[in-house]
KELUMVO-610286 format. One line per 4 residues: number of its first residue (from 1); for each residue x, y, z of N, C-alpha, C. Coordinates in steps of 0.02 Angstrom, whole numbers, always signed. Layout:
BEGIN
NUM = X Y Z X Y Z X Y Z  ...
This chain:
BEGIN
1 = -43 +991 -2969 -79 +932 -2946 -41 +900 -2888  -78 +883 -2835 -47 +855 -2775 -19 +786 -2790  +36 +771 -2756 +66 +704 -2764 +20 +652 -2733  +26 +591 -2757 -11 +536 -2726 +15 +525 -2656
5 = -28 +499 -2613 -9 +488 -2543 -16 +414 -2525  +34 +388 -2492 +33 +318 -2469 +31 +317 -2393  -16 +280 -2365 -22 +269 -2294 +19 +208 -2275  +67 +217 -2230 +111 +162 -2210 +105 +151 -2135
9 = +83 +93 -2114 +79 +77 -2043 +142 +41 -2020  +158 +49 -1957 +220 +20 -1932 +281 +51 -1965  +278 +117 -1976 +329 +151 -2017 +389 +175 -1977  +392 +161 -1913 +447 +188 -1872 +510 +146 -1875
13 = +507 +86 -1904 +566 +43 -1907 +555 -14 -1957  +609 -50 -1970 +605 -112 -2008 +575 -106 -2077  +535 -155 -2096 +506 -158 -2163 +460 -99 -2176  +422 -77 -2126 +378 -20 -2136 +416 +43 -2152
17 = +470 +56 -2115 +512 +114 -2129 +543 +109 -2199  +566 +50 -2216 +597 +40 -2282 +547 +50 -2338  +485 +29 -2329 +434 +39 -2380 +416 +113 -2386  +415 +148 -2330 +404 +221 -2332 +458 +254 -2374
21 = +521 +234 -2362 +577 +262 -2400 +569 +245 -2475  +548 +185 -2490 +541 +164 -2559 +488 +205 -2595  +430 +213 -2564 +377 +253 -2596 +399 +326 -2603  +433 +353 -2552 +457 +422 -2556 +506 +431 -2613
25 = +549 +380 -2624 +599 +385 -2678 +567 +387 -2747  +503 +365 -2750 +466 +367 -2813 +417 +425 -2815  +425 +473 -2769 +386 +534 -2771 +319 +534 -2736  +307 +485 -2694 +244 +482 -2656 +250 +524 -2592
29 = +198 +562 -2576 +190 +588 -2509 +169 +531 -2463  +174 +541 -2398 +163 +487 -2351 +119 +506 -2292  +84 +459 -2266 +53 +463 -2200 +87 +409 -2159  +130 +430 -2113 +171 +384 -2074 +136 +368 -2008
33 = +125 +304 -1995 +87 +284 -1936 +128 +235 -1894  +132 +249 -1830 +163 +203 -1782 +150 +232 -1712  +175 +198 -1661 +166 +224 -1593 +220 +273 -1572  +278 +272 -1606 +335 +313 -1585 +339 +376 -1628
37 = +311 +430 -1601 +304 +492 -1639 +372 +522 -1657  +420 +521 -1612 +484 +553 -1625 +519 +521 -1685  +516 +454 -1689 +547 +420 -1746 +512 +438 -1811  +446 +444 -1809 +409 +462 -1869 +428 +532 -1893
41 = +434 +578 -1846 +451 +647 -1864 +522 +650 -1893  +567 +613 -1864 +635 +611 -1891 +635 +584 -1963  +596 +531 -1974 +592 +502 -2041 +560 +551 -2090  +507 +585 -2068 +473 +633 -2111 +520 +689 -2133
45 = +560 +714 -2086 +608 +767 -2102 +661 +743 -2150  +685 +682 -2139 +736 +654 -2183 +710 +645 -2254  +649 +619 -2261 +621 +606 -2327 +604 +672 -2363  +586 +723 -2325 +573 +789 -2354 +638 +817 -2383
49 = +692 +812 -2344 +756 +839 -2366 +784 +800 -2425  +775 +735 -2426 +805 +692 -2477 +764 +690 -2541  +697 +686 -2535 +655 +675 -2593 +604 +731 -2606  +599 +779 -2560 +552 +834 -2569 +480 +815 -2558
53 = +467 +760 -2525 +398 +738 -2514 +373 +761 -2446  +308 +767 -2440 +277 +787 -2377 +249 +726 -2341  +250 +728 -2274 +225 +672 -2235 +179 +695 -2179  +124 +661 -2171 +82 +669 -2111 +107 +620 -2059
57 = +116 +643 -1998 +138 +599 -1944 +78 +585 -1899  +61 +521 -1893 +2 +501 -1855 +22 +447 -1805  +16 +462 -1741 +32 +411 -1691 -32 +372 -1675  -25 +306 -1678 -83 +263 -1666 -59 +193 -1649
61 = -99 +157 -1611 -88 +87 -1595 -141 +47 -1632  -121 +11 -1684 -169 -25 -1726 -204 -82 -1689  -182 -98 -1629 -218 -148 -1589 -280 -119 -1556  -287 -53 -1557 -347 -22 -1529 -403 -24 -1580
65 = -462 -38 -1556 -518 -53 -1601 -535 +3 -1649  -531 +66 -1628 -551 +121 -1671 -493 +155 -1707  -434 +125 -1704 -375 +156 -1734 -382 +167 -1810  -405 +119 -1849 -410 +130 -1921 -453 +191 -1939
69 = -511 +198 -1906 -554 +255 -1920 -520 +321 -1903  -485 +323 -1846 -452 +384 -1825 -396 +403 -1874  -359 +354 -1899 -305 +367 -1946 -332 +397 -2011  -382 +366 -2040 -410 +390 -2103 -442 +459 -2092
73 = -474 +469 -2035 -505 +534 -2020 -452 +590 -2018  -395 +576 -1988 -342 +626 -1984 -316 +644 -2054  -310 +594 -2096 -287 +607 -2165 -338 +650 -2202  -401 +635 -2194 -454 +674 -2228 -457 +745 -2201
77 = -447 +754 -2136 -447 +821 -2107 -390 +863 -2134  -336 +830 -2153 -279 +865 -2182 -290 +881 -2257  -348 +862 -2282 -364 +876 -2352 -332 +828 -2401  -313 +769 -2378 -279 +720 -2421 -322 +658 -2431
81 = -304 +618 -2479 -337 +555 -2493 -285 +500 -2497  -306 +438 -2484 -259 +382 -2484 -259 +348 -2552  -202 +353 -2586 -195 +321 -2651 -157 +255 -2645  -117 +248 -2592 -80 +186 -2580 -86 +168 -2506
85 = -87 +104 -2492 -92 +80 -2424 -41 +24 -2413  +1 +33 -2363 +47 -20 -2342 +27 -43 -2273  -4 -101 -2269 -22 -131 -2205 +37 -171 -2179  +73 -143 -2131 +134 -175 -2108 +138 -183 -2032
89 = +103 -141 -1994 +109 -142 -1921 +97 -212 -1894  +139 -233 -1847 +130 -300 -1819 +183 -317 -1769  +173 -372 -1735 +220 -396 -1685 +207 -470 -1674  +258 -505 -1650 +248 -574 -1630 +214 -577 -1562
93 = +187 -635 -1546 +156 -645 -1481 +185 -710 -1451  +244 -706 -1420 +276 -766 -1393 +232 -799 -1340  +236 -865 -1337 +200 -902 -1287 +152 -952 -1318  +135 -1003 -1280 +90 -1055 -1306 +18 -1030 -1306
97 = -23 -1058 -1351 -92 -1036 -1359 -133 -1042 -1295  -128 -1099 -1263 -169 -1111 -1203 -148 -1069 -1143  -85 -1054 -1138 -60 -1018 -1080 -76 -943 -1082  -82 -915 -1141 -97 -843 -1147 -172 -831 -1139
101 = -190 -776 -1107 -261 -761 -1097 -293 -738 -1163  -359 -742 -1165 -394 -726 -1228 -385 -653 -1247  -382 -608 -1199 -373 -537 -1215 -309 -526 -1255  -258 -564 -1239 -195 -558 -1277 -203 -581 -1349
105 = -237 -637 -1358 -250 -662 -1426 -294 -614 -1465  -344 -586 -1432 -391 -541 -1465 -354 -478 -1488  -310 -451 -1446 -271 -392 -1464 -225 -408 -1524  -196 -467 -1522 -152 -489 -1577 -190 -491 -1643
109 = -250 -518 -1643 -290 -524 -1704 -312 -455 -1729  -328 -409 -1684 -345 -341 -1705 -287 -309 -1741  -227 -318 -1713 -167 -288 -1741 -148 -320 -1808  -149 -386 -1812 -121 -422 -1868 -171 -438 -1924
113 = -235 -433 -1909 -285 -451 -1960 -338 -396 -1967  -374 -382 -1914 -432 -337 -1918 -411 -268 -1942  -357 -241 -1916 -335 -173 -1935 -318 -171 -2010  -286 -224 -2035 -267 -227 -2106 -330 -224 -2150
117 = -377 -267 -2134 -437 -274 -2175 -480 -211 -2168  -484 -184 -2108 -525 -123 -2097 -497 -64 -2135  -431 -54 -2132 -401 +2 -2169 -414 -5 -2244  -406 -65 -2270 -420 -76 -2341 -493 -60 -2358
121 = -538 -79 -2314 -609 -67 -2324 -624 +7 -2323  -589 +45 -2281 -601 +117 -2275 -575 +155 -2336  -519 +136 -2363 -489 +175 -2417 -509 +151 -2487  -536 +91 -2492 -551 +63 -2558 -604 +101 -2597
125 = -658 +125 -2566 -708 +163 -2606 -678 +222 -2642  -634 +259 -2609 -601 +316 -2642 -557 +294 -2699  -520 +240 -2689 -478 +213 -2742 -520 +193 -2803  -575 +161 -2790 -618 +139 -2845 -647 +200 -2882
129 = -667 +251 -2844 -696 +311 -2876 -644 +346 -2920  -582 +346 -2898 -528 +379 -2936 -495 +332 -2986  -513 +269 -2984 -486 +218 -3027 -409 +214 -3022  -386 +214 -2960 -315 +205 -2948 -305 +185 -2875
133 = -263 +135 -2864 -246 +116 -2795 -191 +64 -2794  -151 +65 -2742 -98 +17 -2732 -100 -5 -2658  -108 -70 -2647 -113 -96 -2578 -62 -152 -2569  -21 -145 -2518 +26 -199 -2498 +7 -223 -2429
137 = -7 -287 -2423 -18 -319 -2359 +44 -360 -2343  +81 -340 -2290 +142 -375 -2273 +124 -440 -2236  +134 -495 -2270 +121 -562 -2242 +188 -591 -2220  +199 -655 -2233 +260 -688 -2212 +268 -753 -2251
141 = +331 -771 -2264 +343 -834 -2297 +321 -893 -2253  +314 -880 -2187 +291 -933 -2142 +221 -957 -2160  +183 -915 -2195 +116 -934 -2216 +117 -982 -2274  +174 -989 -2306 +180 -1032 -2365 +221 -1095 -2352
145 = +245 -1102 -2290 +286 -1159 -2270 +252 -1198 -2213  +273 -1260 -2201 +245 -1296 -2144 +259 -1258 -2079  +212 -1260 -2033 +221 -1225 -1969 +277 -1257 -1929  +310 -1215 -1890 +367 -1238 -1850 +357 -1218 -1777
149 = +390 -1254 -1732 +384 -1238 -1661 +406 -1167 -1645  +451 -1140 -1687 +475 -1072 -1675 +418 -1021 -1680  +366 -1037 -1718 +309 -991 -1723 +277 -982 -1655  +269 -1037 -1618 +240 -1033 -1551 +288 -999 -1503
153 = +351 -1017 -1508 +400 -991 -1461 +411 -916 -1469  +415 -892 -1530 +434 -823 -1541 +377 -779 -1568  +335 -805 -1612 +285 -763 -1644 +213 -779 -1624  +201 -838 -1596 +134 -855 -1574 +101 -906 -1619
157 = +58 -945 -1590 +23 -997 -1627 -21 -969 -1682  -48 -909 -1672 -93 -879 -1721 -56 -845 -1779  +10 -836 -1772 +47 -797 -1821 +43 -824 -1892  +61 -888 -1904 +58 -912 -1974 -13 -911 -2002
161 = -63 -924 -1960 -132 -921 -1984 -153 -851 -2003  -133 -802 -1962 -149 -732 -1977 -117 -711 -2043  -54 -730 -2052 -19 -712 -2113 -48 -748 -2173  -72 -809 -2164 -104 -846 -2219 -167 -810 -2241
165 = -206 -786 -2193 -268 -750 -2210 -252 -689 -2254  -197 -654 -2238 -180 -595 -2277 -164 -612 -2350  -133 -670 -2361 -119 -691 -2430 -184 -704 -2467  -230 -743 -2438 -292 -759 -2472 -336 -697 -2480
169 = -336 -653 -2430 -373 -590 -2435 -346 -549 -2494  -280 -545 -2499 -250 -506 -2552 -267 -536 -2620  -264 -602 -2626 -280 -635 -2689 -352 -621 -2710  -398 -628 -2663 -469 -619 -2678 -484 -546 -2694
173 = -455 -500 -2656 -468 -429 -2668 -438 -407 -2735  -379 -433 -2751 -348 -416 -2816 -394 -436 -2874  -426 -493 -2870 -472 -513 -2922 -532 -466 -2926  -555 -446 -2868 -616 -404 -2864 -605 -335 -2896
177 = -544 -308 -2889 -532 -239 -2910 -486 -234 -2971  -473 -290 -3004 -424 -290 -3059 -444 -245 -3117  -509 -230 -3124 -531 -187 -3179 -536 -114 -3158  -516 -98 -3096 -519 -30 -3070 -450 +2 -3065
181 = -399 -29 -3096 -330 -4 -3092 -306 -1 -3019  -328 -50 -2980 -305 -56 -2910 -266 -121 -2905  -204 -117 -2883 -161 -175 -2875 -155 -194 -2802  -160 -257 -2787 -155 -282 -2718 -101 -335 -2715
185 = -54 -328 -2669 +2 -374 -2664 +9 -400 -2593  +18 -465 -2585 +38 -494 -2521 +114 -502 -2524  +149 -465 -2482 +222 -467 -2479 +242 -517 -2425  +281 -568 -2443 +294 -624 -2398 +368 -633 -2384
189 = +397 -591 -2342 +469 -598 -2328 +483 -654 -2279  +546 -676 -2279 +570 -722 -2228 +605 -682 -2174  +655 -712 -2142 +691 -678 -2089 +723 -614 -2117  +710 -558 -2084 +733 -493 -2107 +766 -456 -2049
193 = +823 -425 -2062 +856 -386 -2010 +810 -329 -1988  +786 -332 -1926 +742 -280 -1899 +736 -288 -1824  +700 -241 -1793 +689 -243 -1721 +639 -298 -1702  +604 -325 -1750 +553 -376 -1736 +582 -432 -1694
197 = +642 -455 -1711 +671 -512 -1676 +697 -493 -1606  +711 -429 -1596 +730 -407 -1529 +669 -406 -1483  +613 -382 -1511 +551 -376 -1471 +524 -444 -1450  +526 -493 -1495 +497 -558 -1478 +547 -608 -1451
201 = +609 -586 -1440 +658 -629 -1407 +693 -678 -1451  +688 -669 -1517 +717 -718 -1564 +786 -698 -1588  +813 -642 -1565 +876 -617 -1593 +932 -668 -1587  +940 -701 -1530 +996 -748 -1520 +991 -807 -1568
205 = +930 -831 -1579 +920 -887 -1625 +931 -866 -1697  +903 -809 -1716 +909 -785 -1784 +981 -770 -1803  +1019 -745 -1754 +1089 -727 -1768 +1132 -787 -1786  +1109 -847 -1771 +1147 -908 -1787 +1130 -936 -1856
209 = +1081 -907 -1889 +1062 -932 -1955 +1115 -913 -2007  +1123 -954 -2059 +1168 -936 -2114 +1148 -869 -2144  +1196 -833 -2170 +1183 -766 -2196 +1131 -766 -2252  +1128 -820 -2291 +1081 -820 -2347 +1009 -826 -2325
213 = +998 -840 -2260 +930 -840 -2233 +905 -769 -2220  +950 -721 -2213 +931 -655 -2190 +922 -606 -2248  +867 -571 -2247 +852 -519 -2296 +863 -450 -2264  +874 -399 -2304 +874 -331 -2278 +805 -300 -2289
217 = +787 -254 -2246 +722 -220 -2253 +718 -183 -2319  +775 -155 -2341 +776 -120 -2404 +761 -164 -2463  +790 -225 -2463 +777 -272 -2518 +703 -293 -2518  +675 -304 -2459 +605 -323 -2454 +560 -267 -2481
221 = +577 -205 -2463 +537 -148 -2485 +540 -140 -2561  +600 -147 -2589 +607 -142 -2661 +565 -194 -2697  +567 -256 -2671 +527 -310 -2701 +453 -296 -2695  +432 -269 -2638 +361 -254 -2628 +336 -199 -2674
225 = +376 -146 -2681 +355 -90 -2725 +352 -113 -2797  +401 -151 -2818 +401 -177 -2887 +340 -220 -2900  +324 -263 -2851 +268 -309 -2860 +201 -272 -2866  +189 -225 -2820 +125 -191 -2820 +119 -145 -2881
229 = +175 -117 -2904 +173 -75 -2963 +154 -115 -3025  +180 -176 -3029 +168 -218 -3088 +107 -263 -3080  +74 -261 -3023 +14 -301 -3013 +27 -373 -2998  +85 -388 -2966 +100 -456 -2944 +66 -468 -2877
233 = +25 -519 -2872 -18 -527 -2814 +21 -554 -2753  +66 -601 -2764 +105 -629 -2709 +179 -624 -2726  +218 -594 -2682 +289 -586 -2694 +329 -613 -2634  +373 -660 -2648 +419 -688 -2598 +489 -661 -2613
237 = +516 -616 -2573 +583 -589 -2587 +638 -640 -2570  +691 -638 -2608 +749 -679 -2593 +749 -747 -2628  +805 -764 -2659 +810 -827 -2696 +802 -888 -2650  +830 -885 -2589 +825 -942 -2544 +753 -956 -2525
241 = +715 -904 -2512 +645 -914 -2491 +602 -934 -2550  +617 -910 -2610 +582 -934 -2669 +593 -1009 -2677  +654 -1032 -2665 +669 -1103 -2670 +630 -1143 -2618  +628 -1119 -2556 +592 -1154 -2503 +517 -1160 -2519
245 = +488 -1105 -2543 +417 -1106 -2560 +404 -1154 -2618  +447 -1154 -2667 +439 -1200 -2723 +442 -1273 -2700  +489 -1288 -2655 +495 -1355 -2628 +433 -1374 -2588  +407 -1327 -2550 +347 -1340 -2510 +287 -1357 -2553
249 = +285 -1329 -2613 +229 -1344 -2658 +234 -1414 -2688  +296 -1439 -2694 +308 -1503 -2726 +305 -1561 -2676  +335 -1551 -2618 +339 -1605 -2568 +272 -1617 -2534  +255 -1679 -2519 +195 -1694 -2479 +201 -1660 -2411
253 = +145 -1640 -2382 +145 -1606 -2318 +183 -1644 -2263  +173 -1709 -2256 +209 -1745 -2203 +285 -1741 -2211  +309 -1742 -2273 +381 -1736 -2286 +405 -1666 -2267  +367 -1615 -2286 +386 -1547 -2269 +389 -1536 -2194
257 = +341 -1564 -2158 +341 -1556 -2085 +401 -1593 -2054  +416 -1652 -2082 +474 -1690 -2056 +539 -1652 -2067  +547 -1621 -2124 +607 -1582 -2138 +611 -1522 -2092  +554 -1491 -2077 +553 -1434 -2031 +574 -1456 -1961
261 = +550 -1513 -1939 +569 -1539 -1873 +644 -1553 -1870  +670 -1581 -1924 +742 -1597 -1927 +784 -1533 -1922  +762 -1480 -1957 +797 -1417 -1955 +796 -1387 -1884  +738 -1393 -1851 +733 -1367 -1783 +780 -1404 -1735
265 = +787 -1470 -1745 +832 -1509 -1702 +905 -1489 -1714  +923 -1476 -1778 +991 -1454 -1793 +1005 -1387 -1759  +957 -1341 -1762 +967 -1276 -1731 +973 -1282 -1656  +934 -1328 -1627 +937 -1339 -1554 +1005 -1366 -1533
269 = +1032 -1413 -1573 +1099 -1441 -1558 +1153 -1387 -1564  +1147 -1345 -1614 +1195 -1291 -1623 +1193 -1243 -1563  +1132 -1228 -1540 +1124 -1183 -1483 +1155 -1214 -1420  +1145 -1279 -1410 +1173 -1313 -1352 +1248 -1314 -1356
273 = +1275 -1327 -1415 +1348 -1329 -1423 +1379 -1260 -1410  +1345 -1207 -1432 +1369 -1140 -1421 +1369 -1123 -1346  +1315 -1143 -1312 +1309 -1130 -1240 +1362 -1168 -1201  +1375 -1231 -1222 +1425 -1272 -1187 +1496 -1244 -1198
277 = +1506 -1215 -1259 +1572 -1187 -1274 +1585 -1123 -1237
């Protein structure tokens, strides 16, 4: 009997790569998707040697409108079916909302929202027919906390809203398919060591954060796999971020926003002091 296969988007680095490793360590075959083919092939060879699993390598840009259909088509042509889905591909969109052109925002939404929902829609009928499925939508702890100016500066004005949609989508879908042995999890990490912060220009700021703010991609992946296996709908990795989310639920919104502003001012003063030194 063929091993189950998990489709992982954004698998060439960071959390996506770590989730691919996590699924492989539990005996899943993989469909690895990203734009960088060489990295995917290197990862596929490594996972084959280490865990004996097979991987399909599919290069695609999830910001392109027909990417989800092409990805699923390639998997089906290879004679495989999708038993697990990790929606992880994404990027920040630095800059203010009004200054960026609409084409940029539209591309961002296709990458961060439409592709996630479309892939789930494409693979869900097969999961329901086989009465088995595991879906992880990689969201963000920023969707559970008051918005901060850093979202506009580094990730974009639409970022927390897009990530919030993924949480509510995951919650609603989990209810819909709970009797079909299909588990859906919104994975909500905070700051994580990855290339994401290099791409969006946040590396210098992030590097000044206390160590307990930073998660490893491996820890995030382990938390995500555990959550989706056990049917936990929303998972926030890391004790510090669990504490922040709990506080955000208790504090009135104006107080939470005020605390966020105060933290931003402290970080700005630290950056100025570092520059002056």
